[in-house]
C-alpha positions as CSV (number, residue, x, y, z in Angstrom):
1,X,-191.8,169.5,77.9
2,X,-189.1,169.0,75.3
3,X,-186.1,167.3,77.0
4,X,-182.3,167.7,76.5
5,X,-181.2,164.1,76.0
6,X,-177.7,162.7,76.0
7,X,-176.5,159.4,74.4
8,X,-176.1,157.9,77.9
9,X,-178.7,159.7,79.8
10,X,-180.8,162.8,80.5
11,X,-179.3,166.2,81.2
12,X,-181.2,166.8,84.4
13,X,-179.3,170.0,85.2
14,X,-180.3,171.5,81.9
15,X,-183.8,170.3,82.5
16,X,-183.9,172.0,85.9
17,X,-182.7,175.3,84.4
18,X,-185.2,174.9,81.6
19,X,-188.1,174.3,84.0
20,X,-187.1,177.5,85.9
21,X,-187.1,179.5,82.6
22,X,-190.5,178.1,81.6
23,X,-192.1,178.5,85.0
24,X,-190.9,182.1,85.3
25,X,-192.3,183.0,81.9
26,X,-195.3,180.7,81.5
27,X,-198.4,182.6,80.7
28,X,-201.2,182.2,83.2
29,X,-203.6,180.8,80.6
30,X,-201.5,177.7,80.2
31,X,-203.4,175.0,82.2
32,X,-200.4,172.7,82.5
33,X,-197.7,170.6,80.9
34,X,-197.3,167.3,79.1
35,X,-194.3,165.1,80.0
36,X,-193.3,162.3,77.7
37,X,-195.4,163.2,74.7
38,X,-194.1,163.2,71.2
39,X,-192.0,166.3,71.7
40,X,-190.4,164.6,74.8
41,X,-189.0,161.8,72.6
42,X,-190.9,159.2,74.7
43,X,-190.3,156.3,72.3
44,X,-186.5,156.8,72.6
45,X,-186.4,156.7,76.4
46,X,-186.2,153.6,78.6
47,X,-189.1,152.9,81.0
48,X,-186.9,154.0,83.9
49,X,-185.9,157.2,82.2
50,X,-189.6,158.1,81.5
51,X,-190.5,157.6,85.1
52,X,-187.4,159.6,86.4
53,X,-188.3,162.5,84.1
54,X,-191.9,162.4,85.4
55,X,-190.9,162.5,89.0
56,X,-188.4,165.2,88.4
57,X,-190.9,167.5,86.6
58,X,-193.6,166.8,89.2
59,X,-191.3,168.3,91.9
60,X,-191.0,171.5,90.0
61,X,-194.4,172.1,88.5
62,X,-196.9,174.0,90.8
63,X,-199.8,171.9,92.0
64,X,-202.2,174.3,90.4
65,X,-200.9,173.3,86.9
66,X,-202.0,170.0,85.4
67,X,-199.3,167.5,84.6
68,X,-200.2,165.0,81.9
69,X,-197.9,162.0,81.4
70,X,-197.5,160.1,78.1
71,X,-198.0,156.5,79.1
72,X,-198.9,154.8,75.9
73,X,-197.1,151.5,75.0
74,X,-197.7,149.0,72.2
75,X,-199.4,146.5,74.4
76,X,-202.5,147.0,76.6
77,X,-200.7,145.4,79.6
78,X,-197.6,147.6,79.1
79,X,-199.8,150.7,78.9
80,X,-201.7,149.8,82.0
81,X,-198.4,149.2,83.9
82,X,-196.8,152.5,82.7
83,X,-200.0,154.4,83.4
84,X,-200.1,153.1,87.0
85,X,-196.4,154.0,87.5
86,X,-196.8,157.5,86.0
87,X,-199.7,158.0,88.5
88,X,-197.4,157.0,91.3
89,X,-194.8,159.4,90.1
90,X,-197.3,162.3,90.3
91,X,-199.2,162.5,87.0
92,X,-202.6,164.1,87.1
93,X,-203.8,162.4,83.9
94,X,-202.4,160.0,81.3
95,X,-202.0,160.8,77.6
96,X,-202.3,157.5,75.8
97,X,-201.2,157.3,72.2
98,X,-202.8,154.7,69.9
99,X,-200.7,151.5,69.6
100,X,-199.7,151.2,66.0
101,X,-197.0,148.6,65.3
102,X,-199.5,146.0,64.1
103,X,-201.5,148.8,62.4
104,X,-203.6,146.4,60.3
105,X,-205.1,144.9,63.5
106,X,-205.9,148.2,65.1
107,X,-209.6,148.2,64.2
108,X,-212.2,150.3,66.0
109,X,-213.1,147.2,68.0
110,X,-209.5,146.5,69.0
111,X,-208.9,150.1,70.0
112,X,-212.1,150.4,72.0
113,X,-211.1,147.3,73.9
114,X,-207.5,148.6,74.5
115,X,-208.5,152.0,75.8
116,X,-211.4,150.5,77.9
117,X,-209.0,148.1,79.6
118,X,-206.5,150.9,80.3
119,X,-209.2,153.3,81.6
120,X,-210.7,150.6,83.9
121,X,-207.3,150.0,85.4
122,X,-206.0,153.5,85.5
123,X,-206.0,155.4,88.9
124,X,-206.0,158.7,87.0
125,X,-208.1,160.1,84.1
126,X,-207.1,159.0,80.6
127,X,-206.8,161.3,77.5
128,X,-206.8,159.7,74.1
129,X,-204.1,160.7,71.7
130,X,-204.4,160.4,67.9
131,X,-201.3,161.5,66.0
132,X,-201.4,160.0,62.5
133,X,-198.3,161.9,61.3
134,X,-196.3,159.7,63.7
135,X,-198.3,156.5,63.9
136,X,-199.9,156.3,60.4
137,X,-203.0,155.5,62.3
138,X,-205.9,157.8,63.2
139,X,-208.2,156.9,66.1
140,X,-211.5,156.2,64.3
141,X,-214.1,158.8,64.9
142,X,-216.7,156.2,65.9
143,X,-214.2,154.7,68.4
144,X,-213.6,158.0,70.0
145,X,-217.3,158.7,70.4
146,X,-217.8,155.3,72.1
147,X,-214.8,155.8,74.4
148,X,-216.0,159.3,75.4
149,X,-218.8,157.5,77.3
150,X,-216.3,155.9,79.7
151,X,-216.2,157.8,83.0
152,X,-212.4,157.7,83.2
153,X,-211.8,158.8,79.6
154,X,-212.0,162.6,79.8
155,X,-210.7,163.9,76.5
156,X,-208.9,163.5,73.2
157,X,-205.8,165.2,71.8
158,X,-206.3,165.1,68.0
159,X,-203.2,166.1,66.0
160,X,-204.7,165.1,62.6
161,X,-205.7,168.6,61.5
162,X,-209.2,167.7,60.2
163,X,-211.3,170.5,61.6
164,X,-214.5,168.9,60.3
165,X,-213.7,165.8,62.3
166,X,-213.0,167.9,65.4
167,X,-216.4,169.6,65.1
168,X,-218.1,166.3,64.7
169,X,-216.4,164.9,67.8
170,X,-217.4,167.9,69.8
171,X,-221.0,167.6,68.6
172,X,-221.3,163.9,69.2
173,X,-219.7,164.0,72.7
174,X,-221.4,167.2,74.0
175,X,-223.4,165.3,76.5
176,X,-220.4,163.5,78.0
177,X,-217.7,164.7,80.4
178,X,-215.3,164.8,77.6
179,X,-213.0,167.5,76.1
180,X,-211.6,167.8,72.6
181,X,-208.2,169.3,72.3
182,X,-206.3,170.5,69.2
183,X,-203.0,168.7,68.8
184,X,-201.3,171.5,66.9
185,X,-201.0,175.3,67.0
186,X,-201.4,175.4,63.2
187,X,-205.2,174.8,63.4
188,X,-205.8,175.9,67.0
189,X,-208.0,178.9,66.1
190,X,-210.1,176.8,63.7
191,X,-210.5,174.2,66.5
192,X,-211.8,176.8,68.9
193,X,-214.4,177.8,66.4
194,X,-215.9,174.3,66.2
195,X,-215.9,173.8,70.0
196,X,-212.5,172.5,71.1
197,X,-211.7,173.7,74.6
198,X,-207.9,174.1,74.1
199,X,-204.8,172.6,72.7
200,X,-201.7,170.6,73.5
201,X,-199.2,172.2,71.1
202,X,-195.5,171.6,70.5
203,X,-195.1,175.2,69.5
204,X,-195.9,176.3,73.0
205,X,-192.3,175.2,73.9
206,X,-191.1,178.4,72.2
207,X,-194.2,180.6,71.5
208,X,-196.5,179.9,74.5
209,X,-197.4,183.5,75.1
210,X,-198.6,184.2,71.6
211,X,-200.8,181.1,71.7
212,X,-202.4,182.3,74.9
213,X,-202.8,185.8,73.3
214,X,-204.6,184.2,70.4
215,X,-207.0,182.5,72.8
216,X,-207.7,185.7,74.6
217,X,-208.4,187.5,71.3
218,X,-210.8,184.8,70.3
219,X,-212.7,184.8,73.6
220,X,-213.0,188.6,73.4
221,X,-214.5,188.4,69.9
222,X,-211.5,190.2,68.3
223,X,-211.6,187.9,65.3
224,X,-209.4,189.9,62.9
225,X,-206.6,190.2,65.4
226,X,-206.9,186.5,66.3
227,X,-206.8,185.5,62.7
228,X,-203.8,187.6,62.0
229,X,-201.9,186.0,64.9
230,X,-202.9,182.5,63.8
231,X,-201.5,183.3,60.3
232,X,-198.2,184.3,61.8
233,X,-198.0,181.0,63.8
234,X,-198.7,178.6,60.9
235,X,-195.2,178.6,59.3
236,X,-193.3,178.4,62.7
237,X,-195.7,175.6,63.7
238,X,-194.6,173.5,60.8
239,X,-191.2,173.2,62.5
240,X,-192.0,169.6,63.8
241,X,-193.7,168.5,60.6
242,X,-190.8,169.7,58.3
243,X,-187.8,169.3,60.6
244,X,-189.0,167.0,63.4
245,X,-188.0,167.3,67.1
246,X,-184.5,168.5,66.0
247,X,-186.1,171.6,64.5
248,X,-188.1,172.4,67.6
249,X,-185.0,172.0,69.8
250,X,-183.1,174.3,67.5
251,X,-185.8,176.9,67.8
252,X,-185.8,176.6,71.6
253,X,-182.1,177.7,71.6
254,X,-183.1,180.9,69.8
255,X,-185.7,181.7,72.4
256,X,-183.4,181.3,75.5
257,X,-184.2,177.6,76.3
258,X,-181.9,174.6,76.3
259,X,-182.9,172.4,73.4
260,X,-179.9,170.2,73.2
261,X,-179.4,167.2,70.9
262,X,-182.0,164.5,70.0
263,X,-181.4,160.9,70.8
264,X,-180.2,158.7,67.9
265,X,-181.3,157.8,65.3
266,X,-182.6,161.3,65.0
267,X,-180.0,163.6,63.5
268,X,-179.3,167.4,64.1
269,X,-180.3,169.8,61.4
270,X,-178.0,170.7,58.6
271,X,-176.8,174.3,58.1
272,X,-179.3,174.7,55.2
273,X,-182.1,173.4,57.3
274,X,-181.2,175.7,60.2
275,X,-181.3,178.6,57.8
276,X,-184.6,177.6,56.4
277,X,-186.1,177.2,59.8
278,X,-184.9,180.5,61.0
279,X,-186.5,182.2,58.0
280,X,-189.9,180.8,59.0
281,X,-189.6,182.5,62.4
282,X,-188.0,185.7,61.1
283,X,-190.4,186.3,58.2
284,X,-193.3,186.1,60.7
285,X,-191.8,188.6,63.1
286,X,-190.8,186.2,65.9
287,X,-187.0,186.6,65.5
């Protein structure tokens, strides 16, 4: 979920309307939702706001849809406490981003210890989250392979875009109860081909149905059609990389959702950026 944030709070009325729009149009192949991930501006919300949003969304999302909650904090203890509270608020699993402020100290040993402690304490399953574009830190492959052996660590969302790494992770964890998920729609089809089971994609906020259609085409062996659709999704998918959350929220407005402003210090797009972003969607036949 992307949220509409206000300087002094969250626009819960807009969130309610947005949830209704999503749930009415959500393709059946979407397994669930993520609350308080990168797109949800989790780093800019207070702890209380994060929990309020989680509780609010839990009331609206059908029980047959998974609800993952971003619960990562910089400290291990903070992450444990947030994960426990997200579970109390109704999360089915926790999406835990790598701590990164003291990046130089985030060795494989440190990260294995961090995630093991979180998983041991968590009342819900844990999904690892590696997003180097935001953290400047990639969860080391060897650390992910070790952590995949923990019974309460069930998967990895990898947003790095290295398909070779994804394939290796699938290969090395194939005997574990562990799933590898693409973290971006830009390489989703490639991720499927090396064994990823799905994706957690920001672009699904606006183009969820085409992403599901691409999966169906791939599963049906209709490779040419799947590849053509993937090509049309690449430029729109670059919305967050080029224009950040502000760009995604602008795109949501074009597709009938309420994007709203970002929380400071993020700024709205300039007119030139809006024009450039619209061209990426228009030139690929989405607007």
